[in-house]
C-alpha positions in Angstrom: 0.0 0.0 0.0 2.7 2.4 1.0 4.6 1.6 -2.2 1.5 2.3 -4.3 1.1 5.7 -2.6 4.8 6.6 -3.3 4.4 5.5 -6.9 1.3 7.6 -7.3 2.9 10.8 -5.9 6.0 10.1 -8.1 3.9 9.9 -11.2 1.9 13.0 -10.2 5.1 15.0 -9.7 6.5 13.8 -13.1 3.3 14.8 -14.8 3.5 18.3 -13.2 7.1 18.9 -14.2 7.3 22.0 -16.5 8.9 21.3 -19.9 11.8 23.6 -20.7 12.5 25.8 -23.6 16.0 27.0 -24.3 15.6 30.3 -26.0 18.6 31.3 -28.1 18.2 35.1 -28.1 21.6 36.3 -29.3 20.1 38.6 -31.9 17.0 39.7 -30.1 16.6 42.9 -28.0 16.4 42.3 -24.2 12.9 43.7 -24.0 11.7 41.3 -26.8 13.4 38.4 -25.1 11.6 39.2 -21.8 8.3 39.4 -23.6 8.8 36.0 -25.3 9.8 34.5 -21.9 6.7 35.8 -20.2 4.2 34.6 -22.8 5.7 31.1 -23.0 5.8 30.9 -19.2 2.1 31.8 -19.1 1.2 28.5 -20.9 3.3 26.4 -18.5 6.8 26.3 -20.0 10.0 27.0 -18.2 12.2 29.3 -20.3 16.0 29.7 -20.1 17.6 32.3 -22.4 21.2 32.4 -23.6 23.4 34.3 -26.1 25.2 31.3 -27.7 26.1 31.4 -31.4 23.6 29.6 -33.7 24.6 26.4 -35.5 25.4 26.7 -39.2 22.3 24.8 -40.2 20.0 27.3 -38.5 19.1 29.8 -41.2 15.6 30.8 -40.1 13.5 30.9 -37.0 13.6 27.3 -35.8 12.0 25.2 -33.1 14.1 22.1 -32.2 12.3 19.2 -30.4 12.3 15.4 -30.0 10.3 12.9 -32.0 8.3 12.0 -28.8 6.6 15.4 -28.5 3.0 15.7 -29.5 2.1 18.1 -32.3 -0.3 19.9 -29.9 2.7 21.0 -27.8 4.5 22.3 -30.8 1.4 24.1 -32.0 0.9 25.8 -28.6 4.4 27.3 -28.8 3.9 28.4 -32.4 0.6 30.0 -31.6 2.2 32.2 -28.9 5.1 33.1 -31.2 2.7 34.1 -34.0 1.1 36.6 -31.6 4.5 38.1 -31.2 5.0 38.5 -35.0 7.0 35.2 -35.4 4.6 33.5 -37.8 7.1 31.3 -39.8 8.9 28.8 -37.5 10.8 25.8 -39.0 10.8 22.4 -37.2 14.0 20.5 -36.6 14.5 17.2 -34.7 17.3 17.5 -32.1 20.7 16.0 -31.8 23.0 16.0 -28.8 26.1 18.1 -28.9 27.9 21.0 -27.1 26.0 24.0 -26.1 23.0 22.8 -28.1 22.1 19.8 -26.0 18.4 19.0 -25.6 16.7 16.2 -23.7 13.3 14.7 -24.5 11.8 17.1 -22.0 13.1 20.3 -23.6 12.9 22.4 -26.7 15.4 24.6 -28.5 14.1 27.9 -29.9 16.2 30.0 -32.2 14.8 33.4 -33.1 15.9 36.3 -35.3 14.6 39.9 -35.2 11.6 40.4 -37.4 13.6 43.1 -39.2 15.4 40.2 -41.0 12.3 38.6 -42.3 13.2 39.4 -45.9 16.5 37.6 -45.8 16.6 34.0 -47.0 19.5 33.2 -44.6 18.8 35.1 -41.5 21.8 33.8 -39.6 24.3 35.2 -42.2 22.5 38.5 -42.2 22.5 38.7 -38.4 26.2 37.9 -38.2 27.0 40.8 -40.5 24.5 43.4 -39.1 24.6 42.9 -35.3 27.3 44.6 -33.2 27.7 41.8 -30.6 29.0 39.4 -33.3 31.8 41.9 -34.2 33.3 42.1 -30.7 36.7 40.5 -30.5 40.3 40.6 -31.8 41.0 40.8 -35.5 44.5 40.2 -36.9 46.0 40.9 -40.3 46.8 37.9 -42.5 50.3 36.5 -42.7 50.6 37.7 -46.3 50.4 41.3 -45.1 53.6 43.3 -45.0 53.1 44.4 -41.5 51.3 42.6 -38.6 48.6 44.6 -36.9 45.5 43.9 -34.9 42.2 45.6 -34.0 40.4 44.8 -30.8 36.7 45.8 -30.9 35.3 46.1 -27.4 31.7 45.7 -26.3 31.5 49.3 -25.1 32.0 50.4 -28.7 35.6 51.4 -28.2 38.6 50.0 -30.0 42.3 49.6 -29.9 44.4 49.3 -33.1 48.1 48.3 -32.7 51.0 47.5 -35.0 52.5 44.2 -34.1 51.0 40.8 -33.3 48.5 40.3 -30.5 51.1 38.6 -28.4 53.8 41.3 -28.8 55.2 42.9 -25.7 53.2 45.8 -24.4 56.3 48.2 -24.4 56.6 47.5 -28.2 53.1 48.6 -28.8 52.9 52.0 -27.2 54.4 54.0 -30.0 52.0 52.5 -32.6 48.8 52.3 -30.6 45.6 54.1 -31.6 42.3 54.3 -29.8 38.8 55.4 -30.7 35.2 54.3 -31.1 33.6 52.0 -33.6 30.2 52.3 -35.3 28.4 49.6 -37.4 26.2 51.0 -40.2 24.6 48.3 -42.2 27.5 45.9 -43.2 30.1 48.7 -42.9 32.3 49.2 -39.8 33.6 52.7 -39.2 36.6 53.4 -36.9 36.7 56.9 -35.6 40.1 57.7 -34.1 40.7 60.0 -31.1 44.2 60.9 -32.3 43.5 61.2 -36.0 41.0 63.7 -37.5 39.4 61.1 -39.8 38.0 57.6 -39.9 38.6 54.2 -41.5 35.8 52.2 -43.1 35.7 48.4 -43.5 33.3 46.1 -45.3 32.1 43.3 -43.0 31.7 39.8 -44.2 31.3 36.4 -42.6 32.3 32.9 -43.7 31.9 29.4 -42.3 33.7 26.2 -43.0 33.5 22.7 -41.7 36.7 21.4 -40.1 36.0 17.8 -39.1 33.3 17.8 -36.4 33.7 21.6 -35.8 32.6 24.7 -37.6 35.1 27.5 -38.2 33.4 31.0 -38.2 35.4 33.7 -39.8 34.6 37.4 -39.5 36.4 39.5 -42.1 37.1 43.2 -42.2 38.1 44.4 -45.7 39.3 48.1 -45.9 37.2 50.3 -48.0 39.5 53.3 -47.6 43.0 53.6 -46.1 44.2 56.5 -44.0 47.6 57.9 -44.9 48.8 58.1 -41.3 48.0 54.3 -41.0 49.7 53.2 -44.2 52.3 51.4 -42.2 49.6 49.0 -41.0 49.6 47.3 -44.4 47.9 48.9 -47.3 44.7 47.1 -48.2 45.2 44.3 -45.7 42.2 42.5 -44.4 41.6 41.7 -40.7 39.9 38.6 -39.5 39.0 36.7 -36.4 38.2 33.0 -36.1 36.0 31.0 -33.8 35.7 27.2 -33.7 32.4 25.7 -32.6 30.6 22.4 -32.9 29.1 21.7 -36.3 25.7 20.4 -35.2 22.6 21.4 -33.3 
């Protein structure tokens, strides 16, 4: 009898457990993220948001789930999202890997801003047009005559230095420039504090499979070259690289 009661309460608790949605909100404004969280929680889901990069195969708004979920559960999520202007959501069955690990009791939800609705590949557009994906260290290629790097910081400031990123700090002081950076469309502008002009780069992104990993390249190609910075390598491109898992 006691065993039956324990079994009953165990099954009751399991039935009441909230299913979890992992919301990948890297490209969504914080206020919109909060709104999505609130509406999904109202219909009984637990929501956990993050700012992870999206897998290469995710090119549109995507809901990842297991084969065991009933279509009614998927429909409930899509109905809420449609009320928030996310009317086209692709379905994908999950796999297990890295930061995109889902169990049978969870969903993965990848969303892009509605401003990107006209783009066929929303992920590529987002990687070009959103500031947070630009933050990091960019180095000139080996083929350039002079090594240089640019560090774009999250507070919209930057440091540009002649010499490799691992050079000694005392070797950098004579060739160090600071300023602020602005992203306008797919163009990056560097506005210098110690030079009365700016430098413009075209921003592009590439991905390539390297075994089980995905290499993400962010490339800055100079559109103009300032005379005072000609020693940094005329026409040289800067790039940063990130290796991530190649699956959902």
